[in-house]
mmCIF file of the C-alpha atoms, coordinates in Angstrom:
data_MODEL
# 
_entry.id   MODEL 
# 
loop_
_atom_site.group_PDB 
_atom_site.id 
_atom_site.type_symbol 
_atom_site.label_atom_id 
_atom_site.label_alt_id 
_atom_site.label_comp_id 
_atom_site.label_asym_id 
_atom_site.label_entity_id 
_atom_site.label_seq_id 
_atom_site.pdbx_PDB_ins_code 
_atom_site.Cartn_x 
_atom_site.Cartn_y 
_atom_site.Cartn_z 
_atom_site.occupancy 
_atom_site.B_iso_or_equiv 
_atom_site.pdbx_formal_charge 
_atom_site.auth_seq_id 
_atom_site.auth_comp_id 
_atom_site.auth_asym_id 
_atom_site.auth_atom_id 
_atom_site.pdbx_PDB_model_num 
ATOM 1  C CA . UNK A 1 1  ? -28.235 -12.936 -35.334 1.00 0.00 ? 1  UNK A CA 1 
ATOM 2  C CA . UNK A 1 2  ? -27.537 -9.304  -34.438 1.00 0.00 ? 2  UNK A CA 1 
ATOM 3  C CA . UNK A 1 3  ? -30.128 -9.563  -31.663 1.00 0.00 ? 3  UNK A CA 1 
ATOM 4  C CA . UNK A 1 4  ? -28.370 -12.598 -30.230 1.00 0.00 ? 4  UNK A CA 1 
ATOM 5  C CA . UNK A 1 5  ? -25.002 -10.835 -30.326 1.00 0.00 ? 5  UNK A CA 1 
ATOM 6  C CA . UNK A 1 6  ? -26.498 -7.770  -28.676 1.00 0.00 ? 6  UNK A CA 1 
ATOM 7  C CA . UNK A 1 7  ? -28.081 -9.962  -26.006 1.00 0.00 ? 7  UNK A CA 1 
ATOM 8  C CA . UNK A 1 8  ? -24.769 -11.732 -25.336 1.00 0.00 ? 8  UNK A CA 1 
ATOM 9  C CA . UNK A 1 9  ? -22.921 -8.430  -25.153 1.00 0.00 ? 9  UNK A CA 1 
ATOM 10 C CA . UNK A 1 10 ? -25.414 -7.270  -22.519 1.00 0.00 ? 10 UNK A CA 1 
ATOM 11 C CA . UNK A 1 11 ? -24.875 -10.480 -20.524 1.00 0.00 ? 11 UNK A CA 1 
ATOM 12 C CA . UNK A 1 12 ? -21.098 -9.960  -20.713 1.00 0.00 ? 12 UNK A CA 1 
ATOM 13 C CA . UNK A 1 13 ? -21.510 -6.379  -19.492 1.00 0.00 ? 13 UNK A CA 1 
ATOM 14 C CA . UNK A 1 14 ? -23.632 -7.518  -16.534 1.00 0.00 ? 14 UNK A CA 1 
ATOM 15 C CA . UNK A 1 15 ? -21.176 -10.288 -15.663 1.00 0.00 ? 15 UNK A CA 1 
ATOM 16 C CA . UNK A 1 16 ? -18.258 -7.870  -15.726 1.00 0.00 ? 16 UNK A CA 1 
ATOM 17 C CA . UNK A 1 17 ? -20.108 -5.551  -13.360 1.00 0.00 ? 17 UNK A CA 1 
ATOM 18 C CA . UNK A 1 18 ? -20.970 -8.437  -11.034 1.00 0.00 ? 18 UNK A CA 1 
ATOM 19 C CA . UNK A 1 19 ? -17.348 -9.616  -11.149 1.00 0.00 ? 19 UNK A CA 1 
ATOM 20 C CA . UNK A 1 20 ? -16.127 -6.134  -10.204 1.00 0.00 ? 20 UNK A CA 1 
ATOM 21 C CA . UNK A 1 21 ? -18.640 -5.930  -7.342  1.00 0.00 ? 21 UNK A CA 1 
ATOM 22 C CA . UNK A 1 22 ? -17.545 -9.321  -6.014  1.00 0.00 ? 22 UNK A CA 1 
ATOM 23 C CA . UNK A 1 23 ? -13.866 -8.379  -6.213  1.00 0.00 ? 23 UNK A CA 1 
ATOM 24 C CA . UNK A 1 24 ? -14.578 -5.188  -4.240  1.00 0.00 ? 24 UNK A CA 1 
ATOM 25 C CA . UNK A 1 25 ? -16.546 -7.118  -1.639  1.00 0.00 ? 25 UNK A CA 1 
ATOM 26 C CA . UNK A 1 26 ? -13.763 -9.692  -1.391  1.00 0.00 ? 26 UNK A CA 1 
ATOM 27 C CA . UNK A 1 27 ? -11.179 -6.962  -0.865  1.00 0.00 ? 27 UNK A CA 1 
ATOM 28 C CA . UNK A 1 28 ? -13.325 -5.379  1.848   1.00 0.00 ? 28 UNK A CA 1 
ATOM 29 C CA . UNK A 1 29 ? -13.734 -8.694  3.627   1.00 0.00 ? 29 UNK A CA 1 
ATOM 30 C CA . UNK A 1 30 ? -9.987  -9.365  3.605   1.00 0.00 ? 30 UNK A CA 1 
ATOM 31 C CA . UNK A 1 31 ? -9.426  -5.890  5.028   1.00 0.00 ? 31 UNK A CA 1 
ATOM 32 C CA . UNK A 1 32 ? -11.966 -6.556  7.784   1.00 0.00 ? 32 UNK A CA 1 
ATOM 33 C CA . UNK A 1 33 ? -10.333 -9.899  8.570   1.00 0.00 ? 33 UNK A CA 1 
ATOM 34 C CA . UNK A 1 34 ? -6.938  -8.208  8.887   1.00 0.00 ? 34 UNK A CA 1 
ATOM 35 C CA . UNK A 1 35 ? -8.459  -5.638  11.235  1.00 0.00 ? 35 UNK A CA 1 
ATOM 36 C CA . UNK A 1 36 ? -10.038 -8.361  13.380  1.00 0.00 ? 36 UNK A CA 1 
ATOM 37 C CA . UNK A 1 37 ? -6.773  -10.297 13.574  1.00 0.00 ? 37 UNK A CA 1 
ATOM 38 C CA . UNK A 1 38 ? -4.836  -7.185  14.568  1.00 0.00 ? 38 UNK A CA 1 
ATOM 39 C CA . UNK A 1 39 ? -7.433  -6.389  17.207  1.00 0.00 ? 39 UNK A CA 1 
ATOM 40 C CA . UNK A 1 40 ? -7.296  -9.924  18.611  1.00 0.00 ? 40 UNK A CA 1 
ATOM 41 C CA . UNK A 1 41 ? -3.506  -9.796  18.877  1.00 0.00 ? 41 UNK A CA 1 
ATOM 42 C CA . UNK A 1 42 ? -3.628  -6.462  20.714  1.00 0.00 ? 42 UNK A CA 1 
ATOM 43 C CA . UNK A 1 43 ? -6.407  -7.662  22.983  1.00 0.00 ? 43 UNK A CA 1 
ATOM 44 C CA . UNK A 1 44 ? -4.607  -10.839 24.009  1.00 0.00 ? 44 UNK A CA 1 
ATOM 45 C CA . UNK A 1 45 ? -1.104  -9.367  24.179  1.00 0.00 ? 45 UNK A CA 1 
ATOM 46 C CA . UNK A 1 46 ? -1.784  -7.724  27.543  1.00 0.00 ? 46 UNK A CA 1 
ATOM 47 C CA . UNK A 1 47 ? -3.182  -10.940 29.010  1.00 0.00 ? 47 UNK A CA 1 
ATOM 48 C CA . UNK A 1 48 ? -0.214  -12.937 27.730  1.00 0.00 ? 48 UNK A CA 1 
ATOM 49 C CA . UNK A 1 49 ? 2.263   -10.402 29.106  1.00 0.00 ? 49 UNK A CA 1 
ATOM 50 C CA . UNK A 1 50 ? 0.626   -10.534 32.552  1.00 0.00 ? 50 UNK A CA 1 
ATOM 51 C CA . UNK A 1 51 ? 0.726   -14.335 32.534  1.00 0.00 ? 51 UNK A CA 1 
ATOM 52 C CA . UNK A 1 52 ? 4.389   -14.287 31.507  1.00 0.00 ? 52 UNK A CA 1 
ATOM 53 C CA . UNK A 1 53 ? 5.259   -11.902 34.337  1.00 0.00 ? 53 UNK A CA 1 
ATOM 54 C CA . UNK A 1 54 ? 3.458   -14.164 36.830  1.00 0.00 ? 54 UNK A CA 1 
ATOM 55 C CA . UNK A 1 55 ? 5.372   -17.189 35.556  1.00 0.00 ? 55 UNK A CA 1 
ATOM 56 C CA . UNK A 1 56 ? 8.677   -15.321 35.804  1.00 0.00 ? 56 UNK A CA 1 
ATOM 57 C CA . UNK A 1 57 ? 7.901   -14.218 39.349  1.00 0.00 ? 57 UNK A CA 1 
ATOM 58 C CA . UNK A 1 58 ? 6.884   -17.747 40.356  1.00 0.00 ? 58 UNK A CA 1 
ATOM 59 C CA . UNK A 1 59 ? 10.104  -19.135 38.843  1.00 0.00 ? 59 UNK A CA 1 
ATOM 60 C CA . UNK A 1 60 ? 12.217  -16.583 40.708  1.00 0.00 ? 60 UNK A CA 1 
ATOM 61 C CA . UNK A 1 61 ? 10.425  -17.310 43.979  1.00 0.00 ? 61 UNK A CA 1 
ATOM 62 C CA . UNK A 1 62 ? 11.021  -21.062 43.631  1.00 0.00 ? 62 UNK A CA 1 
ATOM 63 C CA . UNK A 1 63 ? 14.708  -20.578 42.896  1.00 0.00 ? 63 UNK A CA 1 
ATOM 64 C CA . UNK A 1 64 ? 15.444  -18.138 45.716  1.00 0.00 ? 64 UNK A CA 1 
ATOM 65 C CA . UNK A 1 65 ? 17.682  -19.467 48.454  1.00 0.00 ? 65 UNK A CA 1 
ATOM 66 C CA . UNK A 1 66 ? 16.492  -19.007 51.998  1.00 0.00 ? 66 UNK A CA 1 
ATOM 67 C CA . UNK A 1 67 ? 18.155  -16.128 53.795  1.00 0.00 ? 67 UNK A CA 1 
ATOM 68 C CA . UNK A 1 68 ? 20.023  -17.027 56.981  1.00 0.00 ? 68 UNK A CA 1 
ATOM 69 C CA . UNK A 1 69 ? 18.497  -15.194 59.892  1.00 0.00 ? 69 UNK A CA 1 
# 
């Protein structure tokens, strides 16, 4: 019976180590995902700002009254 208990204790030890490794990997992956999201926002922000400026300019041009010559 002592052998069986010892064997089970070893399995528990291995499972705890594997659990810790998986938690660390999970944390790293969430960090990487946050970095990717932040990068995507920064990358697309400039494009969106340029498009917004073009839309504003187009709106202003459409709403301008002709100048009497």
